[in-house]
N, C-alpha and C positions, 0 to 999 in steps of 0.2 A: 504494500500500500504506500502510495506517494502523494503528497499534497504540497502546494505552495500557498503560504498564508501571508497576510500582511498585518495581522494582529495576533498577539500571543494571549490566549485566553484560558490556558490550562497549564498544569505542570507536566513534566516529562520524566521518563526514567533516566534519560541522559541528554545533556546539552553538548553538542559538538561545535567548537569554535574554530574556524579555518583561518589560517594566516600565512603570509609569506615570510621568508627568513628575514629577521631583523624588523618585522612589522607586527610584533605581538601586542595586541591591544586588549585591555581588560574592560569588561562591560561597565557602562556608566551607571547602570540601574541596580547595583548592589551596594551594600554598606561599605563605608570607608575601612572598617575593620577587616572585612573579607577581601577588599582590594589589597590591603597590606599583606594579608595572608598569601594571596595568590602571587603577588609580586615577589615575596620572599621565596616561595616554592620555585618560581621561574628561575630566580637567581641561583638557588641552591642546586637545582637539577641541571643548570646551564642550558635551559631550553631556549633555542633561538629560532625554531621554525624550519629546520632543514627538512628536505623532502622525506616524508614518511615518519618524521619524528613526532612523538606524542607525549603529552603530559596530562595525567589525570589528577583532578583535585576534587575534594568533597568538602562542603561547608554548610553550616546552618544559615539560612536567610530567613529571619523570623522563626517560624515553626517548621519551615520546610527544609528538608535535607536536599541540597543540590549536588548532583553529580555532573561534572564537566570535564570534557577532554579537549585540550588544545591540540590541533593537528597542523603540522607544518607541511607546506607545499613547495619548499625550496625557494630559490631566488626568483623574484618576479620576472626578471628578464629571460630566464630559462624555462618559464612555465609554458606548458602546452596542454591540450585537452587529454592527451594520453596519460600525462602525469596525473591529472585530475581523476581520470577513470581508475588508474592503478591504485592511487592512495586511498580514494574513497571506498573502493571495493574491499581493500585490505582492512580498513578500519571498520566498516559496517558489517563485514562478514563475522566479526567477533562479538557482535552485540545482539541484544534481545529487547523486546518491549517497544516502547515509544521513544523516538529520538527527534530532537529539534536541532537543525543545522543552521548556523548563522555565520556571517563574515562581515568585516568592515569594507573589504575591497570587492567591488562589483564583479571583477573577473572570477571570483570564487563563488558566485551565485548563479552558475549556469544550470538553470532548472531542467533544460532538455537533457543534458548529459547526466545530471544527477538522477533524473527519472529513469534514464536508461540503465544506470548502475543499480538503482533500487530494484528494478526488474530482475537484473542478473542475480542480485543477492537473494531475492525472495523466491527465485525459481527452485523448486524442490521436486525431484522425481521420487515420490514416496508412495506411489500407487500400491505397491506390494509390501509396504512396511506397516507393522502394527502401530509404531510410534511415528506420527506425522511430524514433518518439519514445521518450525514456528515461523510465522510471518512477522517481519519487522515493520513497524509503522514509522514512516519517515516523513517529516515535515520540514520544509525549507522556508525560513523567514526572510521575506523580501518586502521591506516597507514600501508603501505607495500603491500604485494601481495593481489590480488583479492580473495575473499572468495566465495565458491560455497554453496549457500543456497537454491538451487532449490528444494531439497527434503523437506525442511521446508515449502516452498511456496506450494508445491504439497499437503502436509499433511494438511495445513491450508485450502486449497480449498476443499479437500475431507471431512474434518470435517464440513465445512460450508454446504456441501451438506446434510450431516446427520442432522445437526441442522435445516436446512430449512424444511426438510421432517417432522421432529417432531413438529416444531412450526406451521406448516400448520394446519388449523382446520379440523375437521372430515368431514365437508361438502365439502371439497376440496380433501382431501386424504382419499380414501376408498380402498377396495381391488382391484378394477379395475383400478383406477387412479394410485395407487401405482405401479401396474404391468406395466402400460403404462410408468410411469416415469423410471422404471428400464430398459425398452427397450430403451428409449431415451438416458439414461446415458450409456448403453452398446455400443450403436453406437458411442457416443461421445468419450468414454474413451478406447474402444477396448476390450470388453469382450462379449461373446455370451450370449444371454438371451432366454430362452424358458418359455412360460407361459402356464400352464395347467388350463383349466376352470373346472367348477364344474362337468361336465360330465366325463372328463378325470380323475379327482380326484376320482370320484365314481368308475370308472373302476379299479382304483388302490386299492380299499377297504380302502381308507383313511377316515374311518367313524368318527373318533374322530374330525378331522378337519371339516368335513361336519356338524357334530352335533353342534359344536360351532357356525358355521356361518349360519345355516339354517333359523334362524328367521329374518335375515336381508334381506332387499330388494336388497342389493348389495351382490352377491354371492361370495364365496371364490375363491381365485386364489392361485396356487402354483407357486412361482417365482423361477426359476432355472437359476443361473448365472454361467457360466463356463469360466475360464481362464486357459488354458493348455499350459504352457510355460516351463515345467520342463525338456524338451528334453528327456534324457535317465533316468530321475528320476522316479522311480515307486511310490514315495509318492504322495498321493492326499489328500490335506488338506480340510476338510469340515468345512464350517462356516454356522451356522444356526441362524437366527434371528427371534424372536417372532414378528409377524406382525399384532397384534390386532389394527386395525385402530381406533376403538373406543370400549370401554367396559362399558356397562351399569351394568354389573353384572348378566345379564340374569334374570331368574325368582327369583334368590336370589339377588334382585336389591340393588345397592349401595345406601347409603344416598346421598342426593343432593350435599352436600359439597364435597363428595369424587369423584364426576363425572367430575368436571370442568377440571381437567388436564388429563382426560383419553384419549385425543387425543395423548398423549405421550406414550400410551401403545404399540406403534409400534417402540419404540426407538431401540430395538434390531435389527429389520429389517433395520432401517435407518443406524445403525452403520455398518452392514455387507455390505450394498450397498455402503456406503462411502468408506469402506475398499477396496472393489473390484475396485472402481474407482482409488484409489491410487495405488493398486497393478498392475493394467493393464497399467495405464499411466506411472508408474515407471518401466515398463518392468521387473518386478521381475521374475527371472527364477525358477518358482515353478508352480505346478499344484494345482489349487484352484477351488473348487465348493462351491457356496453359495446358500443356500436354505431359502426361506421365505414363511412360511404358512400365507397367508394374508386373514384375515376375520374380521367380525364385530360381536361382541356379543350383540345381540339385543333381543327384547321381542316381541313375537306375539303368536298366538294360536299354532304355530308349534315349539316353542322353546323347546330345550331339558330340561329335568327335573331332580331334585334330585331323586335318586332311579333308574334312567334308567341304563340299562346295555348295553354297546356298545362294539362291537368288533373292535379292532385296526388293523392297517395295518399289524402288525407283528403277528397277530393271538390271542393276549391276549384279554380277556374280561375285561372291566373296569367298575366298579360300580361308578356311579356319586354321589358324596356327596354334592357338593356345586357348582352351575353353575358359581359362581364368581371366581372359580379356573380353568378358561378356558384355560389360556395360556399353561399350561403343556400338555393339551390334543392336541392342535394344534401342539406343538413342538414334542410330542411323534411320531406322524405320519410323521412329517418332518424329524426327526432323522432316522426313519426306512427307509424312501425314500433315504436319503443320504447314509446310510450304504448299503442297498440292491441294489438300482437302480444305484447309482452313484459310488459305490465301493470305497468310501473314506477310507483312512487308519487311519485317526484320525478325531476327530470332536471337535469344539469349538462352544458352543451355548451362545447367549446373550439374556437376557430377563428381562423386568420389571416384575418380576415374583411374588414376595411376599411382603406384608406389613411387614411380620415378619423380613425381612432383615433390614428394617428401624429401627425396635425396637432394633435389635442387634447392628447395625453399624451406624445408622443415615444416614445423607446425604453426608458424607465425603468419605466413603469407599465402594468399591464394594465387595460383598461377592463372593468368588470363591470356587467351589467344583471341585475336580478332583480325578480320580482313578489312576493317574500317576504322581509320584514325579518329574520326569525329565521335563515333559511337563509343569507342574505348575511352576517350577522354571524358565523356559524360559518365560512364560507369565508374571510372577512377574517382571523379569528383564526388559521386554519390556514395561510394564506399568510404571515402575519407571522412565524411560527415559523421560516421558512426565508429570511427576507429578501426575499420576493417581494412587491413593492409592487402593491397593487390600489387602484382608485378607483371608487366607485359612480357610474354615470351615470344620468341621468333617462330614464324611459320613460313620460312623461305621455301620456294618451290623445290629446291634440291631435296628436301626431306621426303617428297612424294616418291622419289626413286626407291626408297626403302620399302615402299608398299607395293611394288610391282610384283605380279605373280606370273608364273609361266603357264599356269593352268586355268586361271580365272581373270576377271577384270581387275581385281585388286586383292591383296592380302589384307587381313585386318590388324596385323601387328607388323612392326618393322624391326624387331629385335630390341636388345637392351639399350643400345646407345640412342640417346634422345627419345626415350620411351614416351614421355608425356607429349612431346612435339609430334611424333608420328601418330599418336592417338588423336590429337587435335586435327592433323592433316586428314586422317581418315574421316572424321566427322565433317570437315569442310567440304568433302566431296558429295555431301548429301543436302547442302543448303541451296544449291542451284544458283549461286552467285548473289544471293541476298546479303545485305549487311548482317554480320554474324559475330557473336561473342560467345566464347566457350570458357567457363570458369571451372577449373579443376580444384575442387574443394576437399580433396582426399586428406590434406594435412590440417585443415581448419574447421572441419565439420564436427569433430568429436574429440573430446579430451584435449582441447587446444592448449598450446603453450602460452597463449595470451593471458596476462595477469589479472584480467577483470572478468574471468569466467570460472565457475566451479567445474569440477571434473564431470565429463559427460557431454551431451550435445550442446552446441553453441547457437544453432539457428542462423549460422552465417549466411549472408546473402538476402535475408528477408527485408531488412531495412534498406539495403542498397538497391534492391529491385524496386521497392516502393518508390524511393526517391528518383531512380532512373526513369520510371514510367511517368511519375507526376511532374517532374521538373524539366521536361524536355523543351 
């Protein structure tokens, strides 16, 4: 729970006072005795307000016991919003009950970022726990006019939807239940949802998607979400999210240690679903279609094999090299569907696609590939608003050489070298020249190394996609 207030009308379990280094101010509205006490404690503890430095004081003000923490943000000239996110998440994660935050310097009263961090702190995946996580009530005091932070609350809510979908185990979220959840969310938030079952997928010749999912007892679904509010605007933005609800690796089976977090292989799907919730509830005046190819990469006697040649929806034949590179196959048919059937004018896809992107960028940064400078610049700007780090990767034509096949139109992998790049080049072959962005979120979707998230799903991309769509 997060609120911005312009009057203090109650007591709090904790008062947090933010300050820059060398700018430690004591509240004017307490007694001179307590001011002296706090000043002596500041001097004794040598508190100066360095980044992350804290000083807790407790004192009686009349009959009330006041608990107060001074929190340092470092030097003002070195301050940035990522510092704010990091320090506030660390401090708030340790607290319970009701908290009032205040500061003398306006730079430290960023209610949008603090609302974002409050959402991160309060997210708990405790569905299967007897003891539920406690919610921290956070209020930010800003004197003067009331502030509109409704969009911040909306984006926190939408991000939590994505987080919850990713954190759910694969025995709960499978292709069918993910589709059912999308229908439920569409009714709640105001977007249309159409679900295509395996027979309808087969009629569309989406053979790559069918191949990936055919060994699972739970058959594939194509989830199509539409929000058409662009009025006279001819633009139709396509969002495509990889929906592998679990990935064993297929016949090229993963090592046991690599399977534990594979419930998160549908994080791209979760992010586009969350983004659609925010876009629709926020009544953004744009036309958006989101596509999720939902399937499970399992193993049985009917599993697809290395060496198979499969005809894609767009007519290309694809030689299968490694069944653990399944995501790009499902996405290829979904991209074709978005382009040909939904007539999108551009497309952004999100996928936990390659381990290679973790080797390149670790768990801090999302690798982004694009054939359009202007669209990439817009996405980068949108991501920066929310502290989501992105880095543009190359997609030079030379990388396509690695995907040449002697027996089919294309191979679906190009070997270990440049693995995330050749995966992106494979996908590029299915967007038919439209402006396109591919976000490889394998390192940033789950258990991120970013310091303002708990362990587990991050909902990366939800806020950036919302901003990208809205602020074009």
